[in-house]
C-alpha positions as a Markdown table, in Angstrom:
| # | Residue | x | y | z |
|---|---|---|---|---|
| 1 | Unk | 110.9 | 213.6 | 182.0 |
| 2 | Unk | 112.4 | 209.3 | 181.5 |
| 3 | Unk | 110.9 | 207.5 | 178.2 |
| 4 | Unk | 109.6 | 204.7 | 180.3 |
| 5 | Unk | 107.7 | 206.7 | 182.7 |
| 6 | Unk | 106.2 | 208.7 | 179.5 |
| 7 | Unk | 105.3 | 205.2 | 177.7 |
| 8 | Unk | 104.0 | 204.3 | 181.5 |
| 9 | Unk | 101.7 | 207.1 | 181.8 |
| 10 | Unk | 100.6 | 207.0 | 178.1 |
| 11 | Unk | 99.7 | 202.9 | 179.0 |
| 12 | Unk | 97.1 | 204.2 | 181.6 |
| 13 | Unk | 95.5 | 206.9 | 179.2 |
| 14 | Unk | 95.1 | 204.4 | 176.6 |
| 15 | Unk | 93.4 | 202.0 | 179.4 |
| 16 | Unk | 91.1 | 204.2 | 180.6 |
| 17 | Unk | 90.0 | 205.4 | 177.6 |
| 18 | Unk | 89.7 | 201.9 | 176.0 |
| 19 | Unk | 87.6 | 201.0 | 179.4 |
| 20 | Unk | 85.4 | 204.1 | 179.0 |
| 21 | Unk | 84.6 | 202.8 | 175.1 |
| 22 | Unk | 84.0 | 199.5 | 176.1 |
| 23 | Unk | 81.4 | 200.8 | 179.5 |
| 24 | Unk | 79.9 | 203.3 | 176.6 |
| 25 | Unk | 79.5 | 200.4 | 173.8 |
| 26 | Unk | 78.6 | 197.6 | 175.7 |
| 27 | Unk | 75.6 | 199.5 | 177.8 |
| 28 | Unk | 72.4 | 198.8 | 177.3 |
| 29 | Unk | 70.5 | 201.5 | 174.9 |
| 30 | Unk | 67.1 | 201.9 | 176.7 |
| 31 | Unk | 65.9 | 201.2 | 180.4 |
| 32 | Unk | 63.0 | 198.8 | 179.3 |
| 33 | Unk | 61.9 | 197.8 | 183.1 |
| 34 | Unk | 59.0 | 198.8 | 184.4 |
| 35 | Unk | 58.4 | 199.2 | 188.5 |
| 36 | Unk | 56.9 | 195.3 | 188.0 |
| 37 | Unk | 60.0 | 193.6 | 186.6 |
| 38 | Unk | 62.1 | 192.3 | 189.5 |
| 39 | Unk | 58.8 | 190.5 | 190.9 |
| 40 | Unk | 58.2 | 189.1 | 187.1 |
| 41 | Unk | 61.6 | 187.9 | 187.3 |
| 42 | Unk | 61.6 | 186.5 | 190.9 |
| 43 | Unk | 58.4 | 184.6 | 189.8 |
| 44 | Unk | 59.4 | 183.0 | 186.7 |
| 45 | Unk | 62.8 | 182.2 | 189.0 |
| 46 | Unk | 60.4 | 180.6 | 191.1 |
| 47 | Unk | 58.7 | 178.6 | 188.9 |
| 48 | Unk | 61.9 | 177.3 | 187.0 |
| 49 | Unk | 63.6 | 176.2 | 190.4 |
| 50 | Unk | 59.8 | 174.0 | 191.5 |
| 51 | Unk | 60.6 | 170.2 | 190.2 |
| 52 | Unk | 57.4 | 168.5 | 188.9 |
| 53 | Unk | 55.8 | 165.3 | 189.4 |
| 54 | Unk | 58.2 | 163.8 | 186.9 |
| 55 | Unk | 61.5 | 164.8 | 188.9 |
| 56 | Unk | 62.6 | 162.4 | 191.0 |
| 57 | Unk | 63.6 | 165.1 | 193.7 |
| 58 | Unk | 60.3 | 166.1 | 193.9 |
| 59 | Unk | 58.6 | 165.0 | 197.7 |
| 60 | Unk | 55.5 | 162.7 | 197.2 |
| 61 | Unk | 53.1 | 162.6 | 200.1 |
| 62 | Unk | 51.4 | 159.1 | 200.7 |
| 63 | Unk | 48.0 | 159.0 | 201.4 |
| 64 | Unk | 46.9 | 156.5 | 204.4 |
| 65 | Unk | 46.3 | 153.5 | 201.7 |
| 66 | Unk | 49.4 | 153.8 | 200.2 |
| 67 | Unk | 51.1 | 154.1 | 203.7 |
| 68 | Unk | 50.0 | 151.3 | 204.4 |
| 69 | Unk | 50.6 | 149.2 | 201.5 |
| 70 | Unk | 54.5 | 150.2 | 201.7 |
| 71 | Unk | 55.3 | 149.2 | 205.1 |
| 72 | Unk | 54.2 | 145.2 | 203.5 |
| 73 | Unk | 52.6 | 142.9 | 205.7 |
| 74 | Unk | 52.8 | 142.4 | 209.1 |
């Protein structure tokens, strides 16, 4: 067998073993999420993305008194 093919097969085998080792070492040890974990995560994300009254992008609904004052005198 040609030495370049041996080197190629050796590199492919080493890459496969290295990838399997990294995958085994980086995966979580325990499955700690419960059945409600996804729902809790979505609620947490939703709460974080709603702008508060201090945000410049928040929509403010004006009442009738404020709407008349904002238009100015006619």
